[in-house]
C-alpha positions in Angstrom: 197.6 -11.4 81.7 194.9 -10.4 84.2 192.3 -12.3 82.0 194.4 -15.6 82.3 194.4 -15.2 85.8 190.7 -15.3 86.1 190.6 -18.0 83.5 192.6 -19.9 85.9 190.2 -18.9 88.9 187.0 -19.9 87.0 188.7 -23.2 86.0 189.7 -24.2 89.5 187.1 -26.4 91.5 187.2 -29.2 94.0 187.8 -32.0 91.9 186.2 -35.0 93.4 187.6 -37.9 90.8 190.9 -37.7 89.2 192.0 -39.5 86.2 194.3 -42.1 87.4 196.2 -42.6 83.8 196.9 -39.1 83.6 200.4 -38.0 85.5 201.2 -34.4 86.0 205.2 -34.0 84.7 208.1 -33.4 86.8 208.2 -29.8 85.3 204.6 -29.2 86.1 204.8 -30.1 89.4 208.0 -28.1 90.2 206.0 -25.3 88.9 202.8 -25.8 91.6 205.6 -26.6 94.5 207.4 -23.5 93.6 204.2 -21.4 94.1 204.1 -22.8 97.5 207.7 -22.3 98.2 207.6 -18.6 97.3 204.4 -17.6 99.3 204.3 -15.0 101.9 204.7 -16.1 105.6 204.3 -14.1 108.9 207.7 -12.5 109.8 209.3 -14.4 106.9 209.4 -17.9 108.9 208.3 -20.1 106.3 207.0 -22.4 108.9 206.1 -25.0 106.6 206.9 -28.1 104.9 205.4 -30.0 101.6 205.6 -33.9 101.5 204.8 -34.7 97.6 203.3 -38.3 97.7 203.4 -40.3 94.5 203.9 -43.8 96.1 200.5 -45.8 95.6 201.1 -48.0 98.4 201.2 -45.1 100.9 198.3 -43.3 99.4 196.3 -46.2 99.8 197.3 -46.4 103.7 196.1 -42.9 103.8 192.9 -43.0 102.0 190.9 -44.7 104.8 192.3 -42.2 107.1 191.0 -39.4 105.1 187.4 -40.5 105.3 187.9 -42.9 102.4 187.6 -40.0 99.8 188.7 -41.1 96.4 190.8 -38.2 95.5 193.7 -39.7 97.6 194.2 -42.7 95.6 193.1 -41.2 92.2 195.2 -38.1 92.1 198.6 -38.0 90.4 200.4 -36.3 93.1 199.6 -36.0 96.9 200.7 -33.0 98.6 200.8 -33.1 102.6 200.9 -29.6 103.9 202.6 -29.4 107.2 202.7 -26.5 109.9 206.1 -25.7 111.5 206.2 -26.0 115.2 209.6 -26.1 116.5 211.3 -23.7 114.1 209.4 -20.8 115.0 210.5 -20.7 118.7 213.1 -18.3 119.3 215.0 -20.7 121.3 215.6 -23.0 118.2 217.8 -20.5 116.6 215.8 -20.4 113.6 214.0 -17.3 113.7 217.4 -15.5 113.9 218.7 -17.5 111.0 215.6 -16.1 109.0 216.0 -12.7 110.0 220.0 -12.8 109.3 219.0 -13.2 105.6 218.4 -9.5 105.3 222.1 -9.1 106.2 221.1 -6.4 109.0 223.4 -4.9 111.7 223.6 -6.8 114.9 221.6 -4.3 116.8 218.7 -4.3 114.5 218.7 -7.9 114.4 218.3 -8.1 117.9 215.4 -5.3 117.9 213.7 -7.7 115.2 214.1 -10.8 117.4 212.6 -8.9 120.5 209.9 -7.5 118.6 209.4 -11.2 117.2 209.1 -12.8 120.7 207.4 -10.2 122.3 204.6 -9.5 119.6 204.1 -13.6 119.8 204.7 -14.2 123.3 201.0 -15.6 123.7 201.0 -17.3 120.4 204.6 -18.9 121.2 203.5 -20.1 124.7 202.2 -23.6 123.6 202.7 -26.1 120.6 199.0 -26.1 120.4 198.7 -22.2 120.0 201.9 -22.2 117.3 200.0 -25.0 115.2 196.9 -22.6 115.1 199.1 -19.7 113.9 201.2 -21.8 111.4 198.6 -24.0 109.9 196.8 -20.7 109.2 199.6 -19.6 107.2 200.1 -22.8 105.2 196.5 -21.8 103.5 198.1 -19.0 101.8 200.6 -21.3 100.2 197.6 -23.9 99.7 195.8 -21.1 97.9 198.5 -20.4 95.6 199.3 -23.8 94.9 195.7 -24.2 93.7 195.7 -21.3 91.5 199.1 -22.2 90.0 197.9 -25.6 89.1 194.7 -24.2 87.8 196.8 -21.6 85.5 198.4 -24.8 83.9 195.3 -26.8 83.5 195.8 -29.0 86.6 193.0 -30.1 89.0 193.2 -29.9 92.7 190.9 -30.8 95.8 191.8 -29.1 99.2 190.9 -31.9 101.9 190.4 -31.6 105.8 188.5 -34.5 106.4 190.8 -36.7 107.7 192.0 -38.1 111.0 194.7 -35.8 111.7 196.8 -37.9 114.7 196.3 -41.4 112.4 197.8 -39.4 109.3 200.5 -38.2 111.3 201.5 -41.4 112.9 201.1 -43.1 109.4 203.7 -40.7 108.0 205.9 -41.1 110.9 206.0 -37.5 111.9 207.5 -35.9 114.7 204.7 -33.6 115.8 207.0 -31.3 117.9 208.4 -30.4 114.9 205.9 -30.5 112.3 202.0 -31.3 112.2 199.3 -31.8 109.6 197.6 -28.9 108.2 195.6 -30.2 105.3 196.0 -32.5 102.3 196.1 -31.2 98.6 195.7 -33.8 95.8 196.8 -32.8 92.1 195.6 -34.5 88.8 193.5 -34.3 86.0 189.6 -34.2 86.0 187.4 -37.2 84.8 184.3 -35.2 85.0 182.9 -31.8 83.6 183.5 -29.1 86.0 180.2 -28.6 88.1 178.9 -25.0 88.1 180.8 -22.5 90.3 178.5 -21.0 92.9 179.5 -17.8 94.4 178.0 -15.3 96.3 177.2 -11.7 94.5 180.3 -9.6 94.4 178.3 -6.7 96.0 177.5 -9.1 99.0 180.8 -9.9 99.9 182.9 -6.6 98.9 182.1 -3.4 100.8 184.3 -0.1 100.0 184.9 2.1 103.0 185.9 5.3 101.7 
């Protein structure tokens, strides 16, 4: 199993052109999205949402807003990753609901809610700060999605080169609730994978004993 995981890591690359004639099955896409859903998040808030787009007209509208990158329209499924804004604010009531899933006494629940609010006081002070915090967490989910896809032979390409505001407007997002974090196309490669270039292990890993 360890070897299979590393094979997936070797297989994954930023695919630039997808085969427009090959589509991902519903079961395979569900597997990838489950990797996103089960990803860890700070305080267990799960401050994210994933829009899975297969509508070709919508993909065509989004492409020019994403530096005209061909992956947007050639992919099988286009996943738009959103960072939560409103649902991490204590006053929304959502954090309390998240903590209540642990079935804890009221006293302990209040302790965690106060800890949450105090620890994140600066982070929760503005939507801009909240976005900075929650968007970083979406990258955990994105990494898991890409590796899960690679594990079953499906390609991906994380995209940050885009006009955030224009994409949000095109999707009709209420940015007080969710904001665009990144776009992640999935599909099957047309060209052979380019050589994977990485720094040596010794250069990036240091053990402190």
